[in-house]
C-alpha positions in Angstrom: 84.8 76.9 -116.7 84.8 73.7 -118.7 87.5 73.0 -121.0 86.8 71.9 -124.7 84.4 69.6 -125.4 85.5 65.8 -126.2 84.3 64.3 -130.0 83.1 61.3 -130.4 84.7 60.0 -133.7 83.4 57.0 -133.4 80.7 56.4 -136.6 77.5 56.4 -136.4 74.8 54.5 -137.8 72.0 55.9 -140.3 69.1 56.6 -139.0 66.1 53.9 -139.9 64.6 53.8 -143.3 61.1 54.9 -143.0 59.4 52.4 -145.3 59.7 50.5 -148.6 60.9 47.1 -148.8 64.5 47.8 -148.8 64.4 48.8 -145.6 64.4 45.0 -144.6 67.9 44.6 -146.0 69.3 47.1 -143.4 70.0 45.2 -140.0 68.2 46.9 -137.0 69.9 47.8 -133.6 68.0 45.7 -131.2 67.6 46.3 -127.2 69.1 44.2 -124.6 66.0 44.2 -123.5 63.3 44.5 -125.3 60.4 44.0 -123.2 61.6 45.8 -120.3 62.5 49.0 -122.5 59.1 48.5 -124.2 57.2 48.5 -120.9 59.2 51.7 -120.0 58.7 53.6 -122.7 54.8 53.3 -122.4 54.5 54.4 -119.3 55.9 57.9 -120.8 53.0 57.7 -123.1 50.6 57.0 -120.4 49.8 61.0 -119.8 48.9 60.5 -123.5 46.3 57.4 -123.6 43.3 59.5 -124.3 44.7 60.9 -127.3 46.3 57.1 -128.5 43.2 56.1 -128.4 41.7 58.2 -130.3 44.2 58.1 -132.7 44.0 54.1 -133.4 40.1 54.7 -133.7 40.4 57.3 -136.3 43.2 54.7 -137.9 41.7 52.0 -137.6 38.2 53.7 -139.7 40.7 55.5 -142.1 41.9 52.0 -143.2 38.4 50.5 -143.0 36.7 53.5 -145.4 39.5 52.7 -148.0 39.3 49.0 -147.5 35.3 49.6 -148.5 36.1 51.0 -151.9 37.4 48.5 -154.6 33.8 46.2 -153.2 31.7 49.2 -154.1 34.0 49.6 -157.6 33.8 45.5 -158.5 29.6 46.2 -157.6 29.6 48.8 -160.3 31.6 46.7 -162.5 29.2 43.7 -162.3 26.3 46.0 -162.6 27.4 47.8 -166.1 28.2 43.8 -166.8 24.7 42.2 -166.3 23.0 45.5 -168.0 25.3 44.8 -171.2 24.3 41.3 -171.0 21.0 41.8 -171.0 20.4 44.1 -173.4 23.0 43.6 -176.6 22.0 45.6 -179.0 21.2 48.9 -176.8 22.5 48.9 -173.1 20.4 50.8 -170.7 22.7 51.3 -167.9 21.3 52.6 -164.4 23.5 55.5 -164.2 21.5 56.6 -161.1 22.9 53.5 -159.5 26.1 54.3 -160.6 26.6 57.7 -159.7 25.5 56.7 -156.2 27.7 54.3 -155.4 30.6 56.6 -157.0 29.0 59.1 -154.7 29.4 56.7 -151.5 32.9 55.2 -152.8 34.2 59.3 -152.9 32.5 59.7 -149.6 34.5 56.6 -148.2 37.6 57.8 -149.5 37.2 61.3 -148.2 36.0 60.0 -144.6 39.3 58.1 -144.9 41.4 61.3 -145.8 40.0 63.3 -142.9 40.5 60.2 -140.3 44.3 59.9 -141.8 44.8 63.7 -141.1 43.4 63.7 -137.8 45.4 60.4 -136.8 48.8 62.3 -138.3 47.9 65.6 -136.5 46.8 63.9 -133.1 49.9 61.5 -133.3 52.0 64.5 -134.2 51.0 65.9 -130.4 51.3 62.7 -128.9 55.0 62.6 -130.2 56.1 65.9 -129.3 54.6 66.0 -125.9 56.1 62.7 -124.5 59.4 63.8 -126.3 59.0 66.9 -124.7 58.6 65.1 -121.2 61.4 62.5 -121.7 63.9 65.5 -123.3 62.9 67.3 -119.6 63.4 64.2 -117.9 67.2 64.0 -119.4 68.2 67.4 -119.1 67.2 67.6 -115.4 68.9 64.0 -114.8 71.9 65.4 -116.6 71.8 68.7 -114.1 71.7 66.1 -111.5 74.7 63.7 -112.6 78.1 63.9 -111.2 80.9 65.5 -112.6 82.6 61.8 -112.7 79.8 60.7 -115.9 80.8 63.1 -118.1 84.3 62.7 -117.7 84.1 58.3 -118.3 82.0 59.2 -121.5 82.9 61.0 -124.9 80.8 64.1 -125.0 79.5 63.1 -128.8 78.4 59.8 -127.1 75.8 61.7 -124.6 75.0 64.1 -127.3 73.7 61.2 -129.7 71.9 59.7 -126.8 69.9 63.1 -126.1 69.7 64.0 -130.0 70.0 61.1 -132.5 68.3 58.5 -130.1 65.6 61.1 -128.8 64.7 62.1 -132.4 64.6 58.7 -133.4 62.1 57.9 -131.0 59.9 61.0 -131.6 59.5 59.8 -135.7 58.9 56.9 -134.4 55.8 58.1 -132.3 54.7 60.0 -135.0 54.9 58.4 -138.0 55.5 54.1 -137.5 52.9 53.8 -134.7 50.1 55.2 -137.0 50.9 53.3 -139.8 51.7 49.7 -137.7 47.9 50.5 -136.9 46.8 51.3 -140.0 48.5 48.5 -141.6 47.2 45.7 -138.9 43.7 47.3 -139.9 44.0 47.0 -143.3 45.5 43.5 -143.8 42.3 42.2 -141.5 40.3 44.0 -143.5 41.6 42.9 -146.7 41.6 39.3 -145.4 37.6 39.9 -144.5 36.6 41.1 -147.6 38.9 38.3 -149.8 37.4 35.9 -147.7 33.8 37.5 -148.1 34.5 37.1 -151.9 35.7 33.8 -152.3 37.5 31.7 -149.8 39.3 29.4 -152.7 40.8 32.7 -154.3 41.9 34.1 -151.0 43.7 30.4 -150.7 45.4 31.0 -153.8 46.3 34.8 -153.0 47.7 33.3 -149.7 49.9 31.1 -151.5 52.0 33.7 -153.0 52.2 35.6 -149.9 55.1 33.1 -148.1 56.4 32.8 -151.0 57.5 36.7 -151.3 58.0 37.0 -147.5 60.8 33.6 -147.9 62.4 35.0 -150.9 62.2 38.4 -149.0 64.2 36.9 -146.0 66.5 35.3 -147.8 67.8 38.3 -150.0 67.9 40.4 -147.1 70.0 38.3 -144.9 72.5 38.0 -147.7 72.5 41.6 -148.1 72.9 42.4 -144.3 77.1 41.7 -144.2 77.2 43.8 -147.4 75.5 46.7 -145.4 77.7 45.9 -142.3 80.6 46.4 -144.8 79.7 49.3 -146.3 78.9 51.0 -142.7 82.5 50.1 -141.7 83.9 51.6 -144.6 81.8 54.8 -144.1 83.3 55.1 -141.1 86.9 54.9 -141.8 86.3 56.9 -144.5 84.8 60.0 -142.7 87.2 59.6 -139.9 89.5 59.6 -142.6 88.6 62.5 -144.0 88.0 64.4 -140.9 91.6 63.6 -139.8 93.1 65.0 -142.7 91.4 68.4 -142.9 91.7 68.9 -139.3 95.2 68.7 -139.8 95.4 70.2 -142.5 98.4 72.3 -142.5 100.5 69.5 -140.8 99.5 67.2 -143.5 101.1 70.0 -146.1 103.8 71.0 -143.9 105.1 67.2 -144.1 104.3 66.5 -147.8 101.9 63.5 -146.7 98.9 65.0 -149.6 100.4 61.8 -151.9 100.2 59.2 -148.9 96.7 60.2 -148.0 95.4 60.3 -151.2 96.3 56.4 -152.0 94.8 56.0 -148.4 91.6 57.8 -149.1 91.2 55.8 -152.7 91.8 52.5 -151.0 89.6 53.1 -148.3 86.8 54.4 -151.3 87.3 51.7 -153.4 86.5 49.0 -150.8 83.3 51.4 -150.0 82.4 51.2 -153.9 82.5 47.7 -153.8 80.6 47.2 -150.9 78.1 49.5 -151.3 77.7 48.7 -154.6 77.1 44.5 -154.1 74.6 45.6 -151.0 72.7 48.1 -153.2 72.8 44.9 -155.8 71.4 42.6 -153.6 69.1 44.6 -151.8 67.7 45.9 -155.2 66.6 42.0 -156.3 64.3 42.3 -153.7 61.5 44.4 -155.7 62.2 42.6 -159.1 62.0 38.9 -157.5 59.0 40.5 -155.2 57.0 41.5 -158.7 57.8 38.3 -159.9 56.0 36.4 -157.5 52.9 38.9 -157.5 52.3 38.7 -161.1 52.5 35.1 -160.9 50.0 35.1 -158.4 48.0 37.6 -160.6 47.9 35.2 -162.9 46.5 32.4 -160.9 44.1 34.2 -159.8 42.7 35.6 -163.3 42.6 31.8 -164.4 40.8 30.8 -161.1 38.4 33.9 -160.8 37.6 33.7 -164.5 36.6 29.9 -163.8 34.4 30.8 -161.0 33.2 33.5 -163.0 31.9 30.9 -165.9 30.4 28.7 -163.2 28.4 31.8 -161.8 30.1 31.5 -158.5 31.2 35.4 -158.3 30.4 38.1 -160.4 32.9 39.1 -162.8 33.4 42.8 -160.4 34.4 40.4 -157.6 37.3 39.2 -159.9 38.2 43.0 -160.2 37.8 43.8 -156.8 39.9 40.8 -155.5 43.1 41.7 -158.0 42.6 44.9 -156.4 42.8 43.9 -152.6 45.4 41.8 -153.7 47.7 44.4 -155.3 47.1 46.5 -152.0 47.6 43.3 -149.7 51.4 43.5 -150.2 52.0 46.9 -149.2 50.5 46.8 -145.8 52.5 43.0 -145.2 56.0 45.0 -146.0 54.9 48.0 -144.1 54.1 46.0 -141.1 57.6 43.8 -141.5 59.3 47.0 -141.8 57.7 48.5 -138.5 58.8 46.2 -136.6 62.5 46.5 -138.1 62.0 50.6 -136.9 60.3 49.6 -133.6 63.2 47.6 -132.6 65.4 50.3 -133.4 63.6 52.6 -131.5 63.0 50.8 -128.5 67.2 50.5 -128.5 67.4 54.3 -129.0 64.8 54.1 -125.6 66.9 52.0 -124.2 70.5 54.0 -124.3 67.9 57.0 -123.1 66.6 55.1 -120.0 70.3 54.3 -119.6 71.2 57.5 -118.3 68.2 58.2 -116.4 69.3 55.3 -114.3 72.6 56.5 -113.8 73.6 56.8 -110.0 72.9 61.3 -109.6 74.7 63.4 -106.8 74.6 63.1 -103.6 71.6 65.1 -102.8 72.1 69.1 -101.0 72.1 69.0 -97.3 68.2 70.3 -96.2 68.5 72.9 -94.6 72.0 74.2 -95.6 74.8 75.3 -94.3 75.5 79.0 -95.0 78.6 81.5 -94.9 77.0 85.0 -94.0 80.5 86.8 -94.4 83.0 84.6 -97.0 86.6 85.2 -95.8 87.8 82.0 -97.8 89.6 80.1 -95.4 90.2 76.5 -96.9 91.0 73.4 -94.8 91.4 69.8 -95.5 90.8 67.3 -92.5 92.4 63.8 -93.2 90.6 63.7 -96.8 90.3 60.5 -98.7 89.9 60.1 -102.4 89.5 57.6 -105.1 88.4 57.6 -108.4 88.1 53.6 -107.8 88.0 51.4 -105.1 91.0 49.4 -106.2 93.6 52.5 -106.7 92.8 54.8 -104.1 94.7 58.3 -104.9 94.2 60.7 -102.1 94.9 58.9 -98.6 94.9 61.0 -95.7 95.4 64.9 -96.5 95.2 67.5 -94.2 96.3 71.3 -94.7 94.7 74.7 -94.1 94.7 77.7 -96.1 94.3 80.9 -94.5 92.4 83.8 -96.1 94.4 85.9 -99.0 96.7 83.3 -98.9 98.4 82.6 -102.2 98.8 78.4 -102.3 100.6 76.9 -105.5 100.1 73.5 -106.0 102.7 72.0 -107.8 103.7 68.0 -108.3 104.5 65.7 -111.5 101.7 64.8 -113.9 99.0 62.6 -112.4 100.0 63.7 -108.5 96.4 64.9 -108.2 96.3 68.4 -108.6 93.4 69.0 -110.6 91.6 66.6 -108.2 92.0 68.9 -105.6 90.3 71.5 -107.1 88.0 68.9 -108.2 87.3 68.1 -104.5 87.3 72.1 -103.2 84.4 72.8 -105.4 82.5 69.5 -105.0 83.0 68.2 -108.5 83.8 64.6 -107.3 82.6 63.7 -103.7 85.2 62.8 -100.6 85.5 58.7 -99.5 86.4 60.2 -96.3 87.3 63.0 -94.1 86.0 66.6 -94.4 87.1 69.6 -96.8 85.8 73.3 -95.0 85.3 76.5 -96.0 85.1 79.3 -93.3 85.0 76.3 -91.0 81.6 75.2 -93.2 81.7 71.3 -94.1 81.4 72.0 -97.9 78.8 68.7 -97.9 76.3 70.7 -95.8 76.3 73.9 -98.3 74.5 73.8 -101.5 76.5 72.8 -104.3 75.4 76.4 -106.2 76.2 78.2 -103.6 79.8 77.3 -102.5 80.8 77.3 -106.7 79.8 81.2 -106.2 82.5 81.2 -103.9 85.3 80.4 -106.4 86.4 81.7 -109.5 88.2 79.8 -112.4 90.9 80.5 -114.8 91.9 76.6 -116.5 94.6 76.1 -119.3 91.7 74.5 -121.6 90.0 78.1 -122.7 86.4 77.8 -123.1 84.5 80.2 -125.4 80.5 80.1 -127.2 79.3 81.4 -129.9 78.5 84.8 -129.5 80.0 88.6 -129.2 83.1 89.0 -127.3 81.6 91.0 -124.4 78.9 88.3 -123.9 81.6 85.9 -123.5 83.2 88.3 -120.8 80.1 88.7 -119.1 79.2 85.2 -118.7 80.5 85.0 -115.2 77.8 87.8 -113.7 74.3 88.6 -115.3 74.3 91.9 -113.5 77.5 93.1 -115.3 77.6 96.0 -118.2 79.6 97.6 -120.6 81.7 99.5 -118.2 82.0 96.7 -115.7 83.0 94.6 -118.9 85.7 97.0 -120.5 87.2 97.5 -116.9 87.5 93.7 -116.6 88.9 93.2 -120.3 91.4 96.2 -119.1 92.3 94.3 -115.9 93.3 91.3 -118.2 95.1 93.4 -120.5 92.7 92.1 -123.2 91.2 95.5 -123.7 93.7 96.5 -126.4 93.5 93.8 -128.8 89.5 93.9 -128.1 89.6 97.2 -130.1 92.1 96.2 -132.7 89.2 93.5 -133.5 86.5 94.9 -136.7 83.9 95.3 -134.1 85.4 95.5 -130.7 83.2 93.7 -128.1 80.6 93.4 -130.4 82.9 91.0 -132.4 81.0 87.1 -132.9 83.1 84.6 -131.8 82.3 81.7 -133.8 81.6 77.9 -132.5 85.3 77.3 -131.6 86.3 81.2 -131.6 89.0 80.2 -134.2 88.7 83.6 -135.4 91.1 84.8 -132.9 94.2 83.3 -131.2 94.7 80.8 -128.3 96.5 83.3 -126.4 93.7 86.3 -127.1 91.1 83.3 -125.6 92.9 82.8 -122.4 92.9 86.3 -122.1 88.7 86.7 -122.4 88.8 83.9 -119.8 90.9 85.8 -117.4 88.5 89.0 -117.8 85.7 86.7 -117.0 87.4 85.6 -114.0 88.1 89.2 -112.7 84.3 90.3 -113.6 82.9 87.6 -111.5 85.2 88.9 -108.5 85.4 85.9 -106.4 86.2 85.3 -102.6 88.8 82.4 -103.9 90.5 82.4 -107.4 91.8 78.7 -109.0 94.4 79.4 -111.9 95.5 76.2 -113.7 98.3 77.4 -115.9 96.2 80.3 -116.6 99.3 82.4 -118.7 100.8 78.9 -120.2 98.9 80.1 -123.9 100.6 83.9 -124.0 103.8 85.4 -124.6 106.1 86.5 -122.2 105.5 90.3 -122.2 101.5 89.8 -121.8 102.5 86.9 -119.1 104.3 89.8 -117.2 101.1 92.3 -117.6 99.0 89.5 -116.7 100.9 88.5 -113.5 100.6 92.0 -112.3 97.1 91.9 -112.8 96.6 88.5 -110.9 98.6 90.0 -108.4 96.0 93.1 -107.8 93.5 90.7 -108.2 94.7 87.9 -106.1 94.5 90.8 -103.2 92.5 90.2 -100.1 91.7 86.9 -101.7 92.8 82.9 -101.2 94.4 82.3 -104.6 95.1 78.5 -105.5 97.8 78.5 -108.7 98.5 75.5 -110.5 101.5 75.8 -112.6 104.0 73.5 -114.1 106.8 76.2 -114.6 107.8 76.3 -110.7 110.0 79.7 -111.5 106.1 81.2 -111.8 105.3 80.8 -108.4 108.4 81.6 -105.9 106.2 84.3 -104.5 103.9 82.1 -102.9 102.9 82.6 -99.5 102.4 78.3 -99.9 103.5 75.9 -102.2 101.6 71.9 -101.8 104.3 69.5 -103.1 101.7 66.8 -104.5 102.9 63.3 -105.5 101.0 60.0 -105.7 97.8 62.1 -104.5 99.7 63.1 -101.4 100.9 66.4 -100.0 104.6 65.5 -99.6 105.6 68.9 -98.6 104.1 72.3 -97.7 106.0 75.8 -97.5 107.4 78.7 -98.8 109.8 78.3 -101.3 113.1 79.3 -99.8 112.1 76.6 -97.3 111.4 74.2 -99.4 114.8 75.1 -101.2 116.6 74.5 -98.2 114.5 71.2 -97.3 116.5 69.8 -100.4 113.3 67.1 -100.9 111.2 66.2 -103.4 110.4 69.8 -104.5 113.7 71.2 -105.0 114.3 68.2 -106.9 112.0 69.6 -109.5 112.5 72.6 -109.2 116.3 72.3 -110.1 115.4 69.6 -112.4 113.6 72.1 -114.7 116.5 74.5 -114.9 118.5 71.4 -115.4 116.5 70.7 -118.6 116.6 74.5 -119.8 120.3 74.7 -119.4 120.4 71.2 -121.7 
């Protein structure tokens, strides 16, 4: 059983904004190798290329239909204006022409809506299929990664890549890509329509665009440092709040409330200042762009009026041009925002691909070796191991454990006791030598077949959100209620379970904090008993229970260990005096081995450890 997952306390960046000019002010995370990562992400999209092309065509069609609308509306205005000028006293409007034009415009807008709806549906399919295949690839990869990968990284960091980064990719595929295509087509279509109305007015309109873009760039550049400060202070505030509430009892016990409030107030003041500045500076973008846009409208109206007076264009063309100019700014800003989001998405994809590129576990032997009738014999034959090449841990370890023996592994912290267990279960691979179970090298066996021979009870308990019965039955797929209850009785857990409100059906919360630490330990012991393994590993399994319960568990363990090879990792040496064999480890090597009396008589390293514990107790 694994220990509790580590928590990644590093503050996470907020998800990228989904639109609007304010998004430009937020700095996007950038990929280290943008082209290569983008190309690799496109390969994941390759199976959906037909749907992607269809979505692009529909998106372009929808944008094209919507672009034509202002031109038709301008023609209606021109027609009505000319009719009014021809017959001043009693205008005779051709309502049939107007009605046909309105129906045409409505039809185009309906077609545009249908195309956009179809695009959204197809992009949703593409994004979910791509995210599904990417998640499948990551899940299969995580199953093939060695334990070393998880030991070297915070679990929160891995979860962030599998969840947050994956959601970022999925959302971008579903929303941003279709918006990007629509925006680019809209920009192109509007430019074509503006040029068809008047190249001169188009030139005047385009003069205002660089001005607004430059203004936005200057404001965004200055606001980035404020947003960075805001995120930094927000991370500190979240970390302080989490720390204070996690250790709420300690804060109360030592009277730290006043200091905690002062620290919170100081961080909150800094967050207020940086947040106010960031929001204020970014909020200036809209008024500034509005000012530039209004100036542009004024210039267009003046220039358009002059052209209408000279009969160069029609009055409806000026109206259509102003509509195009008003519409032109939005897709430009959306395109800039999409580029920002795509940068962040490619950075997320790069983080996901880093998992896919990690070195995997060595493949199982094919065909694998099998043990028809396991007995529980363990042999280390000149085993060598190191976590890093620069610091060897186990240099040359050799010993043999006979079936049914109870073996105690003792030594100071960092001596390599847990490493020994990890090597037996092939959580880590040897650098040299061999480990054999019943004469079969473990690297010739399937990892699953090997690990089914073992049962483990660790000092760090792991229980999932579910019923007590389900947690005990986790080690056996076929165990019924009677077998689960029998295992609980053997572990001395049945009594306290019966006193709980719903007994075996009581639901444990996510951290199993609704029962005590000792009770959690009893449940993990019951789980190991139910597994009925050939080889048992106990890592300080009774460290969290009271003395009376420990005695009961020791008796239950004695019955459980009968006929089984058992490894007991112990820090309290008084608990392993009756072990058949004691392996004394120091600096990664077995420095002594033998029974308790033999080792005490030798007056070596074990005797020093044993006597020092009693000396500390007496002191």
